[in-house]
C-alpha positions in Angstrom: 31.2 -26.1 -34.9 29.2 -26.7 -38.1 25.6 -25.7 -38.0 23.1 -28.4 -38.7 19.5 -28.2 -40.0 18.0 -29.0 -36.6 19.0 -28.1 -33.1 18.7 -30.1 -29.9 18.7 -27.9 -26.7 20.2 -29.2 -23.4 20.0 -27.7 -20.0 21.1 -29.3 -16.7 21.5 -28.1 -13.1 24.6 -30.0 -12.1 27.6 -32.0 -13.5 26.0 -35.5 -13.1 22.8 -34.5 -14.8 24.7 -32.7 -17.6 26.9 -35.7 -18.1 23.9 -37.9 -18.5 22.1 -35.6 -20.9 25.1 -34.9 -23.0 25.9 -38.6 -23.3 22.3 -39.0 -24.5 22.4 -36.0 -26.9 25.8 -37.1 -28.5 24.5 -40.5 -29.2 21.2 -39.1 -30.5 23.0 -36.9 -33.1 25.1 -40.0 -34.3 21.8 -41.5 -35.4 20.1 -38.3 -36.4 22.9 -36.6 -38.3 20.9 -33.5 -39.2 20.9 -32.4 -35.6 23.5 -30.5 -33.6 23.6 -29.6 -29.9 23.1 -26.3 -28.0 23.7 -26.3 -24.3 22.4 -23.6 -21.9 24.9 -23.9 -19.0 24.2 -23.1 -15.3 27.8 -24.0 -14.3 28.8 -20.4 -13.5 25.7 -19.8 -11.5 26.3 -22.8 -9.2 30.2 -22.6 -9.4 30.1 -26.1 -10.9 33.7 -26.3 -12.2 33.4 -29.9 -13.3 30.4 -29.1 -15.5 32.2 -26.1 -17.0 35.3 -28.1 -17.8 33.2 -30.8 -19.4 31.6 -28.3 -21.7 34.9 -26.5 -22.6 36.4 -29.9 -23.5 33.4 -30.5 -25.8 33.3 -27.0 -27.4 34.1 -28.5 -30.9 30.9 -30.6 -30.7 28.4 -28.3 -28.8 27.4 -24.7 -28.9 27.3 -23.4 -25.3 25.9 -20.3 -23.7 27.1 -19.9 -20.1 24.4 -18.0 -18.1 26.4 -15.3 -16.2 26.8 -15.7 -12.5 25.1 -13.2 -10.2 27.3 -10.4 -8.8 28.2 -10.1 -5.1 26.2 -13.2 -4.0 25.9 -16.8 -5.2 22.5 -17.9 -6.4 21.9 -20.1 -3.4 22.7 -17.1 -1.0 20.0 -15.0 -2.6 16.5 -14.5 -1.0 13.4 -15.2 -3.1 13.0 -11.6 -4.4 16.7 -11.4 -5.4 16.4 -14.7 -7.3 13.2 -13.4 -9.0 15.0 -10.2 -10.3 18.1 -12.1 -11.3 16.1 -14.7 -13.3 14.1 -12.0 -15.0 17.3 -10.3 -16.0 18.8 -13.4 -17.7 15.5 -14.8 -19.1 15.6 -13.0 -22.5 19.2 -14.1 -23.2 18.2 -17.7 -22.4 15.2 -17.6 -24.8 17.3 -16.0 -27.6 19.9 -18.7 -27.4 17.3 -21.4 -27.6 15.2 -19.6 -30.2 16.2 -22.0 -33.0 16.0 -25.3 -31.2 13.5 -28.0 -32.2 13.2 -29.6 -28.8 14.7 -29.3 -25.3 16.1 -32.0 -23.0 16.3 -30.9 -19.4 16.2 -32.0 -15.7 13.0 -31.7 -13.7 13.5 -28.9 -11.2 15.5 -26.4 -13.3 14.4 -22.8 -13.0 16.0 -21.7 -16.2 14.1 -24.3 -18.2 10.8 -23.4 -16.6 11.1 -19.6 -17.3 11.5 -20.3 -21.1 8.7 -22.8 -21.4 5.8 -20.6 -22.3 7.7 -18.5 -24.8 9.3 -21.4 -26.6 6.2 -23.5 -26.6 4.5 -20.7 -28.6 7.2 -21.4 -31.3 6.4 -25.1 -31.3 9.4 -26.2 -29.2 8.8 -29.5 -27.3 10.2 -30.0 -23.9 11.4 -33.4 -22.7 12.2 -33.7 -19.0 14.5 -36.4 -17.6 13.9 -37.7 -14.0 17.3 -39.1 -13.0 16.2 -39.2 -9.3 13.0 -39.9 -7.4 10.6 -37.0 -7.2 11.1 -35.3 -3.8 9.2 -32.8 -1.8 11.5 -29.9 -2.4 10.9 -26.5 -3.9 13.3 -23.9 -5.4 11.7 -20.9 -3.8 11.0 -21.0 -0.1 7.6 -22.2 0.9 6.7 -19.0 2.6 6.6 -17.1 -0.7 4.2 -19.6 -2.3 1.4 -17.9 -0.4 2.8 -14.4 -0.6 0.4 -12.4 -2.7 2.8 -9.5 -3.4 5.4 -12.0 -4.6 2.9 -13.7 -6.8 1.7 -10.5 -8.3 5.3 -9.6 -9.2 5.9 -13.0 -10.7 2.8 -12.6 -12.9 3.9 -9.1 -13.9 7.3 -10.3 -15.0 5.8 -13.3 -16.8 7.7 -15.7 -14.6 4.6 -17.8 -13.6 6.6 -21.1 -13.6 9.3 -19.8 -11.3 7.4 -21.3 -8.3 6.4 -25.0 -8.6 2.8 -25.4 -7.6 3.4 -29.1 -7.2 7.0 -30.2 -6.4 8.4 -32.5 -9.1 6.0 -31.7 -11.9 7.9 -28.9 -13.6 7.1 -27.8 -17.2 7.2 -30.4 -19.9 5.4 -32.0 -22.8 7.0 -35.4 -22.1 8.6 -37.1 -19.1 11.3 -39.8 -19.0 11.0 -41.2 -15.4 13.1 -43.4 -13.1 10.3 -45.9 -12.3 6.7 -46.5 -11.4 6.9 -44.4 -8.3 7.6 -41.2 -10.4 5.0 -42.3 -13.0 2.3 -42.8 -10.4 3.1 -39.4 -8.8 2.8 -37.6 -12.1 -0.5 -39.3 -13.0 -2.0 -38.5 -9.6 -1.1 -34.8 -10.3 -3.0 -34.8 -13.5 -0.1 -35.4 -16.0 -1.4 -37.2 -19.0 -0.4 -40.9 -18.9 0.6 -40.9 -22.6 3.2 -38.2 -21.8 5.1 -40.4 -19.4 7.7 -43.0 -20.3 9.3 -45.2 -17.7 12.9 -45.4 -18.9 15.1 -45.7 -15.8 18.3 -43.7 -15.4 21.2 -43.4 -17.8 23.5 -43.5 -14.7 22.6 -47.1 -14.1 23.3 -48.3 -17.7 26.9 -49.4 -17.0 26.6 -50.6 -13.5 28.3 -53.9 -12.6 25.9 -56.1 -10.7 28.7 -58.3 -9.2 28.5 -58.3 -5.4 31.6 -57.4 -3.4 32.8 -60.3 -1.4 32.5 -59.4 2.3 35.5 -60.4 4.4 34.0 -61.4 7.8 37.4 -60.9 9.5 37.3 -57.2 8.8 35.2 -54.5 10.3 31.6 -54.0 9.0 31.6 -50.9 6.9 28.6 -48.7 7.7 27.8 -45.5 5.7 25.3 -42.9 6.6 24.2 -40.8 3.6 23.3 -37.2 4.3 20.7 -35.1 2.6 20.9 -31.4 1.5 18.2 -30.1 3.8 20.1 -27.0 4.7 20.7 -26.0 1.1 17.0 -26.3 0.4 16.1 -24.3 3.5 14.5 -27.1 5.4 16.0 -26.3 8.7 13.6 -28.5 10.6 14.8 -31.6 8.6 18.4 -30.5 9.0 17.9 -30.5 12.8 16.6 -34.0 12.6 19.5 -35.1 10.5 21.9 -33.7 13.1 20.1 -35.7 15.7 20.4 -38.9 13.7 24.2 -38.4 13.1 24.7 -37.8 16.9 22.8 -41.1 17.6 24.8 -43.0 15.1 28.1 -41.6 16.5 27.1 -42.6 20.0 25.9 -46.0 19.0 29.0 -47.0 17.0 31.7 -45.3 19.1 32.2 -48.4 21.3 31.6 -51.1 18.7 35.0 -52.1 17.6 33.7 -54.4 14.8 32.1 -51.6 13.0 33.5 -48.6 11.1 31.2 -45.6 10.5 31.5 -43.3 7.5 29.4 -40.2 6.8 28.9 -39.5 3.1 28.4 -35.8 2.5 25.9 -34.6 0.0 27.5 -32.5 -2.8 25.4 -29.5 -1.7 26.3 -29.8 2.0 28.9 -27.4 3.5 32.1 -29.4 4.2 33.2 -27.3 7.2 30.5 -28.6 9.6 31.4 -32.2 8.9 35.1 -31.5 9.3 34.2 -30.2 12.7 32.4 -33.5 13.4 35.6 -35.3 12.4 37.7 -33.2 14.8 35.3 -34.0 17.7 35.0 -37.7 16.8 38.2 -38.9 15.1 36.9 -42.4 14.6 34.2 -41.2 12.2 35.3 -41.3 8.5 34.1 -38.6 6.1 33.5 -39.3 2.4 32.9 -36.5 -0.2 31.5 -37.6 -3.5 34.1 -38.4 -6.2 33.7 -38.1 -9.9 32.4 -41.6 -10.0 28.7 -42.6 -10.2 27.1 -42.6 -6.7 26.5 -46.4 -6.8 30.1 -47.1 -7.5 31.2 -44.9 -4.6 28.9 -46.7 -2.2 29.5 -50.2 -3.4 32.3 -50.8 -0.9 30.0 -50.5 2.1 28.4 -53.4 3.9 25.4 -51.4 5.2 23.8 -48.2 4.1 21.8 -45.9 6.4 20.0 -42.8 5.2 16.8 -40.8 4.7 14.4 -41.2 1.8 16.9 -40.5 -1.0 17.6 -41.8 -4.5 21.1 -43.0 -3.4 19.5 -45.5 -1.0 17.4 -47.0 -3.8 20.3 -47.0 -6.2 22.5 -49.1 -3.9 19.6 -51.6 -3.5 20.1 -52.4 -7.2 23.1 -54.4 -6.2 21.4 -56.0 -3.2 23.2 -54.1 -0.4 21.5 -54.1 3.0 19.8 -50.8 3.8 18.0 -49.0 6.6 15.8 -45.9 6.1 16.3 -43.7 9.3 13.0 -41.8 9.4 11.3 -40.3 12.5 7.5 -40.3 12.7 7.4 -36.5 12.2 9.1 -37.0 8.7 6.9 -39.8 7.4 4.1 -37.6 6.2 6.6 -35.8 3.8 7.5 -39.1 2.2 4.3 -41.1 2.5 4.1 -41.9 -1.3 7.6 -43.4 -1.2 7.2 -45.2 2.1 4.2 -47.1 0.7 6.7 -48.8 -1.7 9.0 -49.9 1.2 8.9 -52.9 3.5 8.1 -51.6 7.0 11.0 -53.4 8.7 13.7 -51.4 6.9 12.2 -48.1 8.1 13.6 -47.4 11.6 13.4 -44.5 14.1 16.2 -45.7 16.3 19.6 -47.0 15.3 19.3 -49.9 17.9 17.3 -51.7 15.2 20.4 -52.1 13.0 19.9 -55.8 12.8 16.8 -55.3 10.6 19.0 -54.1 7.7 18.5 -56.2 4.5 18.4 -55.8 0.8 15.1 -54.8 -0.8 13.4 -55.1 -4.2 13.3 -51.6 -5.8 12.0 -52.6 -9.2 8.9 -50.4 -8.8 11.0 -47.4 -7.9 13.9 -47.8 -10.3 13.3 -49.4 -13.7 16.4 -51.3 -14.9 16.9 -54.0 -17.4 20.6 -55.3 -17.6 20.2 -56.3 -21.3 18.8 -52.9 -22.4 20.0 -49.3 -21.6 17.9 -46.4 -20.5 19.7 -44.3 -23.1 18.7 -46.5 -26.0 15.1 -46.4 -24.8 15.0 -42.6 -24.6 16.7 -42.2 -28.0 14.2 -44.5 -29.6 11.3 -42.5 -28.2 12.8 -39.2 -29.3 13.5 -40.4 -32.8 10.0 -41.8 -33.2 8.5 -38.5 -32.0 10.6 -36.4 -34.4 9.7 -38.3 -37.5 
C-alpha cells in the first residue's frame, strides 16, 4: 500500500462498527486524496472472524495492526486485574502504530482507544468518536473496581487512567458524532462542550428502505423478543430479569395459535443457553444475527418486544409496533431514555401486548432520507482539517 502524506487512524470494537467506520474512511480518502488509512484491529482479541476477514480483503487499501489476543483466556473471560495487565502490555505497540496519524476515528467505549488518548493528544492528534448506538449504562471494568483504591492506584501507576470510565458513554474524545438528541443531551449534561458534539445519525441507517412490509392477516402474527447482553457485561441482576421476561413470554404465547414467538439473540450472548430453551419449548424460534443490518433482520416481524436498546428504536424508524418490557426496578437505570418514550409502550407485564404501537423516535435517532449520515460526517471532518 502506498504511503500518503497524511494518515487517518481507525479503531473499532466489532464488525458492524468497523464496517461503518471503514465505509466512512474509504469515502473520506476519495475526497481527501492526500490521506491513507491505518486500522488498529481488535478482531483477534474478541475472536471477531468477520472483522478479520474484512480487513484481510482490504489489505491493499489499508495498513492494519492486529492487536495480539491474550494467551490462555479470552479478553471477556479475564478479571479486571488481568485486563489491566494485558492492556498495559499492548499499549505501547498501539501507540507506536498510530504515532504518525493526523486524527483517529473510533467507537465510544473502546478501551484501546482510551489508553492511547493522553499520549497521542500530546502529539496533536485529534480524536473523533462515533456513537452508532444510544449511550447505555454499561462499563468495561466491573463496577466493584471503580471504588477499589488499590486498583485505582495501579491504574495511575501504569498511566492507564482512562481504562475505567468515570461516566459511562463519555469516553475520550475531542469531537463526538452522535445518533440523536438523546445522546447529545446526555453529553452536555456531563460537561462535554456543546460545540464538540455533532448530531449526525448512524451510517447504518443511510441505505434503509422505508417501505413497509405488507402484513398478511391470514398468517400468524410474528412477535420477536430482542435480548440484551447483560451477562457479557457482568450485570447478572439484569440477566435474571431477562430470564424472567422470556419465561413470561413463553408462557403467554404457548397457547396462542395466531402468534409465533421468536427470540433474537444478541451477538454477545452464549448460544447454548438459548438452544436449551428451544429444546424445552420447541414452538419458540431462535434467530441469531445475520451479516445484514439489524433493521433489515427485524423488518419481517409484526411486533418487537425488548428492553431499552438501540435495536428497538431502529425498528421504529420504519414504523413497526414496539413494546419496551421494563420492570420498575430497571427504570432508574434508563430514566434519561424513558423520558423520551410514550408511557403506554413501556410495560411490566406481557398481558399489555395490545398497547403495542409505532412511536416517533426523531429525538433519539436523527435521520433524513435525502441526506446521509456519512456525508454529514465527511463534511465536518474535511472542514476541521483545512
